[in-house]
All heavy atoms as a GROMACS GRO file, in nm:
protein
  600
    1ARG      N    1  13.423   9.809  10.355
    1ARG     CA    2  13.435   9.954  10.357
    1ARG      C    3  13.372  10.005  10.236
    1ARG      O    4  13.400   9.961  10.125
    1ARG     CB    5  13.583   9.991  10.353
    1ARG     CG    6  13.611  10.138  10.370
    1ARG     CD    7  13.761  10.160  10.389
    1ARG     NE    8  13.806  10.223  10.266
    1ARG     CZ    9  13.917  10.286  10.260
    1ARG    NH1   10  13.991  10.309  10.364
    1ARG    NH2   11  13.946  10.356  10.144
    2GLU      N   12  13.292  10.110  10.242
    2GLU     CA   13  13.229  10.174  10.135
    2GLU      C   14  13.334  10.259  10.056
    2GLU      O   15  13.416  10.335  10.115
    2GLU     CB   16  13.114  10.268  10.178
    2GLU     CG   17  13.000  10.194  10.245
    2GLU     CD   18  12.927  10.096  10.142
    2GLU    OE1   19  12.913  10.146  10.019
    2GLU    OE2   20  12.896   9.987  10.173
    3VAL      N   21  13.322  10.252   9.925
    3VAL     CA   22  13.415  10.330   9.845
    3VAL      C   23  13.362  10.469   9.820
    3VAL      O   24  13.424  10.570   9.812
    3VAL     CB   25  13.445  10.259   9.712
    3VAL    CG1   26  13.528  10.345   9.624
    3VAL    CG2   27  13.511  10.130   9.740
    4THR      N   28  13.230  10.477   9.808
    4THR     CA   29  13.159  10.608   9.777
    4THR      C   30  13.024  10.619   9.856
    4THR      O   31  12.975  10.515   9.884
    4THR     CB   32  13.143  10.622   9.629
    4THR    OG1   33  13.078  10.749   9.598
    4THR    CG2   34  13.059  10.518   9.572
    5ASP      N   35  12.977  10.727   9.868
    5ASP     CA   36  12.853  10.754   9.932
    5ASP      C   37  12.742  10.759   9.830
    5ASP      O   38  12.624  10.743   9.848
    5ASP     CB   39  12.852  10.885   9.996
    5ASP     CG   40  12.935  10.905  10.120
    5ASP    OD1   41  12.952  10.782  10.178
    5ASP    OD2   42  12.982  11.012  10.163
    6ASP      N   43  12.786  10.767   9.696
    6ASP     CA   44  12.690  10.766   9.595
    6ASP      C   45  12.714  10.662   9.481
    6ASP      O   46  12.794  10.691   9.385
    6ASP     CB   47  12.690  10.921   9.520
    6ASP     CG   48  12.573  10.928   9.417
    6ASP    OD1   49  12.502  10.837   9.394
    6ASP    OD2   50  12.564  11.038   9.363
    7PRO      N   51  12.660  10.545   9.499
    7PRO     CA   52  12.696  10.451   9.395
    7PRO      C   53  12.652  10.476   9.254
    7PRO      O   54  12.714  10.416   9.156
    7PRO     CB   55  12.602  10.320   9.446
    7PRO     CG   56  12.585  10.355   9.596
    7PRO     CD   57  12.574  10.499   9.609
    8GLU      N   58  12.555  10.568   9.234
    8GLU     CA   59  12.513  10.602   9.105
    8GLU      C   60  12.637  10.668   9.022
    8GLU      O   61  12.636  10.660   8.901
    8GLU     CB   62  12.401  10.705   9.112
    8GLU     CG   63  12.270  10.647   9.145
    8GLU     CD   64  12.206  10.538   9.051
    8GLU    OE1   65  12.227  10.560   8.930
    8GLU    OE2   66  12.183  10.430   9.094
    9LYS      N   67  12.725  10.715   9.092
    9LYS     CA   68  12.849  10.776   9.030
    9LYS      C   69  12.966  10.680   9.012
    9LYS      O   70  13.072  10.712   8.968
    9LYS     CB   71  12.899  10.895   9.112
    9LYS     CG   72  12.804  11.014   9.107
    9LYS     CD   73  12.854  11.138   9.176
    9LYS     CE   74  12.760  11.240   9.183
    9LYS     NZ   75  12.801  11.357   9.255
   10THR      N   76  12.946  10.562   9.053
   10THR     CA   77  13.047  10.452   9.053
   10THR      C   78  13.045  10.370   8.920
   10THR      O   79  12.929  10.327   8.878
   10THR     CB   80  13.028  10.351   9.166
   10THR    OG1   81  13.030  10.416   9.287
   10THR    CG2   82  13.149  10.250   9.170
   11LEU      N   83  13.157  10.365   8.853
   11LEU     CA   84  13.168  10.287   8.731
   11LEU      C   85  13.235  10.165   8.764
   11LEU      O   86  13.357  10.161   8.816
   11LEU     CB   87  13.247  10.366   8.627
   11LEU     CG   88  13.290  10.300   8.506
   11LEU    CD1   89  13.181  10.248   8.418
   11LEU    CD2   90  13.382  10.385   8.415
   12MET      N   91  13.188  10.043   8.723
   12MET     CA   92  13.238   9.915   8.743
   12MET      C   93  13.311   9.867   8.618
   12MET      O   94  13.242   9.870   8.514
   12MET     CB   95  13.145   9.817   8.799
   12MET     CG   96  13.194   9.671   8.813
   12MET     SD   97  13.057   9.565   8.874
   12MET     CE   98  13.149   9.413   8.889
   13PHE      N   99  13.434   9.814   8.628
   13PHE     CA  100  13.499   9.749   8.511
   13PHE      C  101  13.498   9.598   8.549
   13PHE      O  102  13.564   9.558   8.639
   13PHE     CB  103  13.650   9.800   8.492
   13PHE     CG  104  13.653   9.933   8.427
   13PHE    CD1  105  13.676  10.049   8.502
   13PHE    CD2  106  13.649   9.942   8.282
   13PHE    CE1  107  13.684  10.166   8.429
   13PHE    CE2  108  13.652  10.061   8.223
   13PHE     CZ  109  13.673  10.164   8.294
   14ASP      N  110  13.422   9.527   8.477
   14ASP     CA  111  13.413   9.381   8.494
   14ASP      C  112  13.491   9.314   8.399
   14ASP      O  113  13.464   9.287   8.278
   14ASP     CB  114  13.262   9.342   8.485
   14ASP     CG  115  13.247   9.201   8.528
   14ASP    OD1  116  13.334   9.121   8.562
   14ASP    OD2  117  13.119   9.152   8.525
   15VAL      N  118  13.619   9.280   8.427
   15VAL     CA  119  13.716   9.212   8.341
   15VAL      C  120  13.701   9.071   8.347
   15VAL      O  121  13.675   9.005   8.452
   15VAL     CB  122  13.863   9.255   8.385
   15VAL    CG1  123  13.967   9.179   8.297
   15VAL    CG2  124  13.887   9.411   8.390
   16CYS      N  125  13.695   9.011   8.231
   16CYS     CA  126  13.662   8.871   8.206
   16CYS      C  127  13.518   8.850   8.245
   16CYS      O  128  13.484   8.751   8.330
   16CYS     CB  129  13.750   8.777   8.275
   16CYS     SG  130  13.925   8.800   8.224
   17CYS      N  131  13.427   8.926   8.205
   17CYS     CA  132  13.287   8.936   8.244
   17CYS      C  133  13.192   8.822   8.214
   17CYS      O  134  13.091   8.803   8.264
   17CYS     CB  135  13.219   9.063   8.208
   17CYS     SG  136  13.190   9.084   8.031
   18GLY      N  137  13.234   8.750   8.097
   18GLY     CA  138  13.153   8.631   8.049
   18GLY      C  139  13.025   8.689   8.004
   18GLY      O  140  13.027   8.794   7.921
   19THR      N  141  12.914   8.640   8.063
   19THR     CA  142  12.783   8.688   8.012
   19THR      C  143  12.732   8.801   8.094
   19THR      O  144  12.616   8.843   8.079
   19THR     CB  145  12.683   8.567   8.022
   19THR    OG1  146  12.679   8.524   8.153
   19THR    CG2  147  12.730   8.449   7.934
   20GLY      N  148  12.814   8.866   8.172
   20GLY     CA  149  12.778   8.982   8.258
   20GLY      C  150  12.701   8.970   8.381
   20GLY      O  151  12.655   9.072   8.440
   21THR      N  152  12.695   8.854   8.429
   21THR     CA  153  12.611   8.830   8.546
   21THR      C  154  12.645   8.899   8.669
   21THR      O  155  12.563   8.963   8.738
   21THR     CB  156  12.619   8.665   8.583
   21THR    OG1  157  12.570   8.590   8.462
   21THR    CG2  158  12.530   8.629   8.694
   22ILE      N  159  12.773   8.910   8.703
   22ILE     CA  160  12.820   8.976   8.822
   22ILE      C  161  12.798   9.121   8.811
   22ILE      O  162  12.736   9.197   8.904
   22ILE     CB  163  12.968   8.947   8.860
   22ILE    CG1  164  12.982   8.804   8.898
   22ILE    CG2  165  13.018   9.046   8.966
   22ILE    CD1  166  13.119   8.756   8.910
   23GLY      N  167  12.830   9.191   8.701
   23GLY     CA  168  12.819   9.329   8.678
   23GLY      C  169  12.675   9.381   8.675
   23GLY      O  170  12.632   9.472   8.736
   24LEU      N  171  12.589   9.296   8.610
   24LEU     CA  172  12.452   9.332   8.592
   24LEU      C  173  12.384   9.304   8.736
   24LEU      O  174  12.300   9.383   8.762
   24LEU     CB  175  12.371   9.241   8.498
   24LEU     CG  176  12.428   9.264   8.347
   24LEU    CD1  177  12.373   9.159   8.250
   24LEU    CD2  178  12.368   9.410   8.315
   25THR      N  179  12.428   9.205   8.811
   25THR     CA  180  12.363   9.198   8.950
   25THR      C  181  12.407   9.319   9.030
   25THR      O  182  12.326   9.371   9.107
   25THR     CB  183  12.425   9.072   9.009
   25THR    OG1  184  12.375   8.960   8.930
   25THR    CG2  185  12.364   9.053   9.152
   26CYS      N  186  12.534   9.369   9.029
   26CYS     CA  187  12.573   9.492   9.094
   26CYS      C  188  12.484   9.612   9.052
   26CYS      O  189  12.443   9.687   9.136
   26CYS     CB  190  12.722   9.520   9.071
   26CYS     SG  191  12.834   9.397   9.151
   27LEU      N  192  12.464   9.625   8.919
   27LEU     CA  193  12.362   9.727   8.881
   27LEU      C  194  12.224   9.722   8.946
   27LEU      O  195  12.168   9.813   9.002
   27LEU     CB  196  12.354   9.731   8.731
   27LEU     CG  197  12.460   9.808   8.647
   27LEU    CD1  198  12.430   9.783   8.503
   27LEU    CD2  199  12.456   9.950   8.675
   28LYS      N  200  12.168   9.590   8.938
   28LYS     CA  201  12.037   9.572   8.991
   28LYS      C  202  12.031   9.591   9.133
   28LYS      O  203  11.934   9.655   9.183
   28LYS     CB  204  12.000   9.427   8.959
   28LYS     CG  205  11.855   9.389   8.996
   28LYS     CD  206  11.828   9.247   8.949
   28LYS     CE  207  11.686   9.207   8.986
   28LYS     NZ  208  11.644   9.077   8.941
   29GLU      N  209  12.131   9.560   9.212
   29GLU     CA  210  12.135   9.588   9.354
   29GLU      C  211  12.171   9.725   9.390
   29GLU      O  212  12.168   9.757   9.506
   29GLU     CB  213  12.234   9.494   9.422
   29GLU     CG  214  12.195   9.342   9.405
   29GLU     CD  215  12.060   9.307   9.479
   29GLU    OE1  216  12.039   9.359   9.584
   29GLU    OE2  217  11.981   9.232   9.410
   30GLY      N  218  12.205   9.816   9.302
   30GLY     CA  219  12.230   9.958   9.329
   30GLY      C  220  12.373   9.977   9.387
   30GLY      O  221  12.400  10.072   9.440
   31VAL      N  222  12.463   9.876   9.363
   31VAL     CA  223  12.595   9.890   9.411
   31VAL      C  224  12.686   9.980   9.328
   31VAL      O  225  12.772  10.053   9.372
   31VAL     CB  226  12.660   9.753   9.430
   31VAL    CG1  227  12.816   9.771   9.470
   31VAL    CG2  228  12.590   9.661   9.524
   32VAL      N  229  12.652   9.976   9.195
   32VAL     CA  230  12.719  10.067   9.094
   32VAL      C  231  12.612  10.140   9.008
   32VAL      O  232  12.501  10.088   8.998
   32VAL     CB  233  12.815   9.981   9.006
   32VAL    CG1  234  12.934   9.917   9.090
   32VAL    CG2  235  12.753   9.872   8.930
   33GLY      N  236  12.661  10.240   8.933
   33GLY     CA  237  12.578  10.319   8.853
   33GLY      C  238  12.598  10.281   8.696
   33GLY      O  239  12.507  10.307   8.626
   34ARG      N  240  12.716  10.246   8.673
   34ARG     CA  241  12.743  10.217   8.527
   34ARG      C  242  12.841  10.095   8.519
   34ARG      O  243  12.912  10.067   8.612
   34ARG     CB  244  12.811  10.338   8.466
   34ARG     CG  245  12.722  10.450   8.437
   34ARG     CD  246  12.783  10.569   8.378
   34ARG     NE  247  12.842  10.541   8.258
   34ARG     CZ  248  12.933  10.613   8.196
   34ARG    NH1  249  12.987  10.722   8.263
   34ARG    NH2  250  12.971  10.585   8.078
   35LEU      N  251  12.840  10.029   8.408
   35LEU     CA  252  12.915   9.896   8.388
   35LEU      C  253  12.989   9.887   8.266
   35LEU      O  254  12.916   9.913   8.162
   35LEU     CB  255  12.818   9.780   8.408
   35LEU     CG  256  12.863   9.643   8.373
   35LEU    CD1  257  12.981   9.600   8.467
   35LEU    CD2  258  12.752   9.538   8.374
   36VAL      N  259  13.112   9.862   8.258
   36VAL     CA  260  13.184   9.819   8.141
   36VAL      C  261  13.236   9.678   8.161
   36VAL      O  262  13.307   9.650   8.248
   36VAL     CB  263  13.305   9.923   8.113
   36VAL    CG1  264  13.382   9.865   7.990
   36VAL    CG2  265  13.255  10.064   8.092
   37GLY      N  266  13.185   9.594   8.075
   37GLY     CA  267  13.218   9.451   8.080
   37GLY      C  268  13.314   9.418   7.970
   37GLY      O  269  13.286   9.466   7.852
   38VAL      N  270  13.416   9.349   7.990
   38VAL     CA  271  13.520   9.313   7.898
   38VAL      C  272  13.547   9.159   7.901
   38VAL      O  273  13.563   9.099   8.005
   38VAL     CB  274  13.662   9.385   7.907
   38VAL    CG1  275  13.759   9.353   7.807
   38VAL    CG2  276  13.638   9.540   7.919
   39ASP      N  277  13.544   9.103   7.780
   39ASP     CA  278  13.571   8.966   7.766
   39ASP      C  279  13.624   8.929   7.636
   39ASP      O  280  13.578   8.996   7.533
   39ASP     CB  281  13.449   8.878   7.795
   39ASP     CG  282  13.480   8.729   7.842
   39ASP    OD1  283  13.525   8.654   7.748
   39ASP    OD2  284  13.470   8.701   7.949
   40ILE      N  285  13.724   8.835   7.627
   40ILE     CA  286  13.782   8.797   7.492
   40ILE      C  287  13.677   8.720   7.403
   40ILE      O  288  13.701   8.718   7.291
   40ILE     CB  289  13.912   8.724   7.515
   40ILE    CG1  290  13.991   8.721   7.384
   40ILE    CG2  291  13.884   8.576   7.571
   40ILE    CD1  292  14.130   8.682   7.404
   41SER      N  293  13.575   8.652   7.464
   41SER     CA  294  13.477   8.569   7.388
   41SER      C  295  13.374   8.667   7.329
   41SER      O  296  13.294   8.719   7.412
   41SER     CB  297  13.427   8.469   7.492
   41SER     OG  298  13.315   8.402   7.423
   42GLU      N  299  13.372   8.667   7.202
   42GLU     CA  300  13.260   8.744   7.125
   42GLU      C  301  13.122   8.682   7.161
   42GLU      O  302  13.021   8.764   7.184
   42GLU     CB  303  13.286   8.742   6.980
   42GLU     CG  304  13.407   8.844   6.941
   42GLU     CD  305  13.431   8.853   6.802
   42GLU    OE1  306  13.327   8.835   6.726
   42GLU    OE2  307  13.531   8.898   6.755
   43PRO      N  308  13.106   8.538   7.163
   43PRO     CA  309  12.974   8.503   7.201
   43PRO      C  310  12.932   8.525   7.340
   43PRO      O  311  12.815   8.553   7.367
   43PRO     CB  312  12.996   8.335   7.184
   43PRO     CG  313  13.101   8.324   7.093
   43PRO     CD  314  13.195   8.440   7.119
   44ALA      N  315  13.027   8.532   7.437
   44ALA     CA  316  12.990   8.568   7.576
   44ALA      C  317  12.948   8.711   7.583
   44ALA      O  318  12.846   8.739   7.657
   44ALA     CB  319  13.110   8.548   7.663
   45ILE      N  320  13.005   8.807   7.507
   45ILE     CA  321  12.974   8.947   7.496
   45ILE      C  322  12.834   8.960   7.440
   45ILE      O  323  12.746   9.034   7.483
   45ILE     CB  324  13.083   9.040   7.423
   45ILE    CG1  325  13.210   9.036   7.509
   45ILE    CG2  326  13.028   9.164   7.400
   45ILE    CD1  327  13.189   9.105   7.649
   46ALA      N  328  12.808   8.882   7.340
   46ALA     CA  329  12.669   8.891   7.270
   46ALA      C  330  12.564   8.850   7.376
   46ALA      O  331  12.462   8.908   7.384
   46ALA     CB  332  12.664   8.800   7.141
   47ASP      N  333  12.600   8.742   7.456
   47ASP     CA  334  12.503   8.706   7.552
   47ASP      C  335  12.485   8.803   7.661
   47ASP      O  336  12.381   8.829   7.721
   47ASP     CB  337  12.552   8.562   7.620
   47ASP     CG  338  12.522   8.454   7.525
   47ASP    OD1  339  12.456   8.465   7.423
   47ASP    OD2  340  12.597   8.344   7.544
   48ALA      N  341  12.598   8.878   7.698
   48ALA     CA  342  12.594   8.976   7.803
   48ALA      C  343  12.509   9.094   7.761
   48ALA      O  344  12.438   9.153   7.838
   48ALA     CB  345  12.743   9.029   7.828
   49GLU      N  346  12.516   9.132   7.616
   49GLU     CA  347  12.430   9.232   7.583
   49GLU      C  348  12.280   9.199   7.578
   49GLU      O  349  12.200   9.273   7.609
   49GLU     CB  350  12.473   9.266   7.430
   49GLU     CG  351  12.612   9.347   7.427
   49GLU     CD  352  12.667   9.364   7.290
   49GLU    OE1  353  12.619   9.285   7.204
   49GLU    OE2  354  12.754   9.438   7.275
   50VAL      N  355  12.260   9.068   7.551
   50VAL     CA  356  12.116   9.016   7.562
   50VAL      C  357  12.070   9.016   7.710
   50VAL      O  358  11.964   9.069   7.742
   50VAL     CB  359  12.099   8.883   7.500
   50VAL    CG1  360  11.976   8.814   7.538
   50VAL    CG2  361  12.124   8.876   7.350
   51ASN      N  362  12.152   8.971   7.802
   51ASN     CA  363  12.119   8.977   7.943
   51ASN      C  364  12.099   9.111   7.998
   51ASN      O  365  12.011   9.152   8.078
   51ASN     CB  366  12.224   8.918   8.027
   51ASN     CG  367  12.236   8.766   7.997
   51ASN    OD1  368  12.128   8.701   7.960
   51ASN    ND2  369  12.342   8.700   8.028
   52ALA      N  370  12.174   9.210   7.944
   52ALA     CA  371  12.155   9.345   7.984
   52ALA      C  372  12.021   9.406   7.932
   52ALA      O  373  11.948   9.474   8.017
   52ALA     CB  374  12.267   9.443   7.928
   53GLU      N  375  11.985   9.377   7.819
   53GLU     CA  376  11.848   9.421   7.758
   53GLU      C  377  11.746   9.347   7.837
   53GLU      O  378  11.659   9.422   7.871
   53GLU     CB  379  11.850   9.387   7.605
   53GLU     CG  380  11.727   9.433   7.547
   53GLU     CD  381  11.729   9.417   7.392
   53GLU    OE1  382  11.833   9.376   7.336
   53GLU    OE2  383  11.619   9.429   7.332
   54LYS      N  384  11.751   9.224   7.867
   54LYS     CA  385  11.646   9.155   7.939
   54LYS      C  386  11.635   9.214   8.082
   54LYS      O  387  11.527   9.208   8.134
   54LYS     CB  388  11.689   9.000   7.950
   54LYS     CG  389  11.668   8.927   7.824
   54LYS     CD  390  11.695   8.789   7.851
   54LYS     CE  391  11.656   8.701   7.718
   54LYS     NZ  392  11.685   8.561   7.738
   55ASN      N  393  11.737   9.278   8.137
   55ASN     CA  394  11.734   9.337   8.269
   55ASN      C  395  11.710   9.487   8.275
   55ASN      O  396  11.709   9.547   8.368
   55ASN     CB  397  11.855   9.294   8.339
   55ASN     CG  398  11.859   9.161   8.392
   55ASN    OD1  399  11.798   9.131   8.491
   55ASN    ND2  400  11.930   9.071   8.316
   56GLY      N  401  11.683   9.540   8.139
   56GLY     CA  402  11.642   9.688   8.140
   56GLY      C  403  11.768   9.774   8.133
   56GLY      O  404  11.760   9.897   8.162
   57TYR      N  405  11.886   9.722   8.096
   57TYR     CA  406  12.007   9.794   8.089
   57TYR      C  407  12.070   9.800   7.948
   57TYR      O  408  12.187   9.788   7.945
   57TYR     CB  409  12.111   9.740   8.196
   57TYR     CG  410  12.060   9.746   8.331
   57TYR    CD1  411  12.044   9.642   8.407
   57TYR    CD2  412  12.046   9.878   8.395
   57TYR    CE1  413  11.997   9.641   8.537
   57TYR    CE2  414  12.003   9.881   8.526
   57TYR     CZ  415  11.978   9.758   8.598
   57TYR     OH  416  11.935   9.764   8.730
   58ALA      N  417  11.994   9.795   7.852
   58ALA     CA  418  12.042   9.781   7.709
   58ALA      C  419  12.123   9.907   7.679
   58ALA      O  420  12.094  10.023   7.714
   58ALA     CB  421  11.933   9.768   7.609
   59GLN      N  422  12.224   9.882   7.606
   59GLN     CA  423  12.318   9.986   7.557
   59GLN      C  424  12.246  10.051   7.432
   59GLN      O  425  12.209   9.974   7.344
   59GLN     CB  426  12.459   9.925   7.507
   59GLN     CG  427  12.551  10.023   7.456
   59GLN     CD  428  12.685   9.948   7.422
   59GLN    OE1  429  12.738   9.864   7.505
   59GLN    NE2  430  12.738   9.982   7.309
   60ASP      N  431  12.237  10.181   7.436
   60ASP     CA  432  12.161  10.250   7.328
   60ASP      C  433  12.238  10.224   7.196
   60ASP      O  434  12.177  10.183   7.094
   60ASP     CB  435  12.145  10.396   7.362
   60ASP     CG  436  12.058  10.416   7.482
   60ASP    OD1  437  11.966  10.329   7.497
   60ASP    OD2  438  12.080  10.514   7.550
   61LYS      N  439  12.350  10.264   7.178
   61LYS     CA  440  12.445  10.234   7.064
   61LYS      C  441  12.593  10.245   7.117
   61LYS      O  442  12.624  10.312   7.217
   61LYS     CB  443  12.412  10.343   6.963
   61LYS     CG  444  12.428  10.486   7.011
   61LYS     CD  445  12.371  10.574   6.900
   61LYS     CE  446  12.330  10.713   6.965
   61LYS     NZ  447  12.261  10.797   6.882
   62PRO      N  448  12.677  10.173   7.047
   62PRO     CA  449  12.819  10.175   7.081
   62PRO      C  450  12.889  10.298   7.118
   62PRO      O  451  12.972  10.316   7.209
   62PRO     CB  452  12.887  10.099   6.981
   62PRO     CG  453  12.784  10.019   6.918
   62PRO     CD  454  12.656  10.103   6.924
   63SER      N  455  12.852  10.413   7.046
   63SER     CA  456  12.910  10.539   7.064
   63SER      C  457  12.851  10.618   7.180
   63SER      O  458  12.897  10.736   7.203
   63SER     CB  459  12.910  10.617   6.937
   63SER     OG  460  12.776  10.643   6.903
   64ASP      N  461  12.735  10.578   7.237
   64ASP     CA  462  12.672  10.644   7.342
   64ASP      C  463  12.752  10.645   7.474
   64ASP      O  464  12.758  10.544   7.533
   64ASP     CB  465  12.534  10.589   7.368
   64ASP     CG  466  12.447  10.686   7.454
   64ASP    OD1  467  12.489  10.794   7.500
   64ASP    OD2  468  12.324  10.642   7.485
   65LYS      N  469  12.809  10.760   7.511
   65LYS     CA  470  12.887  10.768   7.631
   65LYS      C  471  12.801  10.771   7.754
   65LYS      O  472  12.848  10.754   7.866
   65LYS     CB  473  12.977  10.891   7.629
   65LYS     CG  474  13.065  10.897   7.499
   65LYS     CD  475  13.204  10.891   7.542
   65LYS     CE  476  13.298  10.903   7.421
   65LYS     NZ  477  13.366  10.789   7.366
   66LYS      N  478  12.667  10.791   7.745
   66LYS     CA  479  12.580  10.798   7.864
   66LYS      C  480  12.514  10.660   7.884
   66LYS      O  481  12.434  10.657   7.990
   66LYS     CB  482  12.474  10.907   7.833
   66LYS     CG  483  12.526  11.044   7.812
   66LYS     CD  484  12.517  11.133   7.928
   66LYS     CE  485  12.566  11.272   7.889
   66LYS     NZ  486  12.597  11.341   7.998
   67SER      N  487  12.540  10.565   7.808
   67SER     CA  488  12.487  10.437   7.839
   67SER      C  489  12.518  10.374   7.974
   67SER      O  490  12.626  10.402   8.017
   67SER     CB  491  12.519  10.334   7.736
   67SER     OG  492  12.464  10.355   7.612
   68ILE      N  493  12.426  10.304   8.040
   68ILE     CA  494  12.458  10.252   8.167
   68ILE      C  495  12.543  10.135   8.157
   68ILE      O  496  12.636  10.118   8.237
   68ILE     CB  497  12.333  10.215   8.233
   68ILE    CG1  498  12.241  10.336   8.276
   68ILE    CG2  499  12.357  10.125   8.367
   68ILE    CD1  500  12.116  10.311   8.324
   69THR      N  501  12.537  10.056   8.048
   69THR     CA  502  12.619   9.940   8.019
   69THR      C  503  12.692   9.946   7.891
   69THR      O  504  12.649  10.008   7.796
   69THR     CB  505  12.533   9.806   8.019
   69THR    OG1  506  12.441   9.820   7.919
   69THR    CG2  507  12.474   9.785   8.153
   70ARG      N  508  12.811   9.887   7.887
   70ARG     CA  509  12.889   9.869   7.767
   70ARG      C  510  12.970   9.747   7.775
   70ARG      O  511  13.033   9.716   7.875
   70ARG     CB  512  12.974   9.986   7.740
   70ARG     CG  513  13.052   9.975   7.619
   70ARG     CD  514  13.113  10.097   7.560
   70ARG     NE  515  13.166  10.077   7.432
   70ARG     CZ  516  13.282  10.130   7.389
   70ARG    NH1  517  13.345  10.212   7.467
   70ARG    NH2  518  13.328  10.100   7.275
   71PHE      N  519  12.950   9.665   7.678
   71PHE     CA  520  13.024   9.537   7.683
   71PHE      C  521  13.115   9.532   7.553
   71PHE      O  522  13.076   9.561   7.446
   71PHE     CB  523  12.930   9.418   7.672
   71PHE     CG  524  12.858   9.396   7.800
   71PHE    CD1  525  12.720   9.449   7.809
   71PHE    CD2  526  12.912   9.341   7.912
   71PHE    CE1  527  12.657   9.446   7.932
   71PHE    CE2  528  12.842   9.330   8.035
   71PHE     CZ  529  12.714   9.377   8.041
   72VAL      N  530  13.238   9.492   7.576
   72VAL     CA  531  13.349   9.495   7.471
   72VAL      C  532  13.405   9.362   7.455
   72VAL      O  533  13.460   9.294   7.551
   72VAL     CB  534  13.460   9.608   7.509
   72VAL    CG1  535  13.557   9.611   7.401
   72VAL    CG2  536  13.398   9.734   7.536
   73ALA      N  537  13.409   9.314   7.334
   73ALA     CA  538  13.476   9.180   7.303
   73ALA      C  539  13.619   9.210   7.267
   73ALA      O  540  13.642   9.265   7.155
   73ALA     CB  541  13.395   9.109   7.191
   74SER      N  542  13.710   9.194   7.353
   74SER     CA  543  13.848   9.229   7.334
   74SER      C  544  13.934   9.167   7.448
   74SER      O  545  13.879   9.132   7.551
   74SER     CB  546  13.877   9.370   7.324
   74SER     OG  547  14.009   9.403   7.302
   75ARG      N  548  14.066   9.172   7.431
   75ARG     CA  549  14.156   9.136   7.541
   75ARG      C  550  14.144   9.249   7.639
   75ARG      O  551  14.148   9.372   7.594
   75ARG     CB  552  14.294   9.113   7.490
   75ARG     CG  553  14.307   8.993   7.390
   75ARG     CD  554  14.447   8.980   7.343
   75ARG     NE  555  14.539   8.952   7.445
   75ARG     CZ  556  14.587   8.838   7.496
   75ARG    NH1  557  14.541   8.732   7.425
   75ARG    NH2  558  14.669   8.832   7.588
   76ALA      N  559  14.146   9.219   7.766
   76ALA     CA  560  14.132   9.316   7.869
   76ALA      C  561  14.239   9.429   7.866
   76ALA      O  562  14.223   9.539   7.878
   76ALA     CB  563  14.125   9.258   8.009
   77GLU      N  564  14.359   9.378   7.837
   77GLU     CA  565  14.475   9.467   7.840
   77GLU      C  566  14.467   9.571   7.722
   77GLU      O  567  14.526   9.682   7.732
   77GLU     CB  568  14.616   9.386   7.841
   77GLU     CG  569  14.632   9.301   7.722
   77GLU     CD  570  14.590   9.159   7.747
   77GLU    OE1  571  14.500   9.131   7.828
   77GLU    OE2  572  14.643   9.066   7.684
   78ASN      N  573  14.404   9.534   7.619
   78ASN     CA  574  14.385   9.625   7.503
   78ASN      C  575  14.287   9.740   7.545
   78ASN      O  576  14.290   9.858   7.510
   78ASN     CB  577  14.334   9.556   7.375
   78ASN     CG  578  14.452   9.465   7.332
   78ASN    OD1  579  14.561   9.479   7.366
   78ASN    ND2  580  14.408   9.377   7.248
   79VAL      N  581  14.174   9.704   7.619
   79VAL     CA  582  14.074   9.799   7.652
   79VAL      C  583  14.112   9.885   7.763
   79VAL      O  584  14.082  10.007   7.756
   79VAL     CB  585  13.939   9.713   7.694
   79VAL    CG1  586  13.840   9.813   7.748
   79VAL    CG2  587  13.896   9.635   7.581
   80LEU      N  588  14.182   9.836   7.857
   80LEU     CA  589  14.232   9.918   7.980
   80LEU      C  590  14.363   9.990   7.954
   80LEU      O  591  14.397  10.063   8.047
   80LEU     CB  592  14.247   9.826   8.102
   80LEU     CG  593  14.112   9.753   8.137
   80LEU    CD1  594  14.140   9.658   8.256
   80LEU    CD2  595  14.005   9.848   8.180
   81ALA      N  596  14.430   9.968   7.832
   81ALA     CA  597  14.556  10.042   7.817
   81ALA      C  598  14.533  10.185   7.790
   81ALA      O  599  14.433  10.241   7.742
   81ALA     CB  600  14.624   9.976   7.694
   0.00000   0.00000   0.00000
């Protein structure tokens, strides 16, 4: 079932995102318009940021609210609280 008629307005929270593969694929396929990835592993988040950049979805700067992607190294419950 479709959640929205306009995927560009859809924000995906990828909890335990690892290197960002699933979320970035959803962006590439046009299923979502923005992505927030959360993982407790700092090295995985660093890799996710590299993968986003390689795929043309680099985060401009951490404070940029208009970025298409944002990856956060933290416990998911802290980010979603």
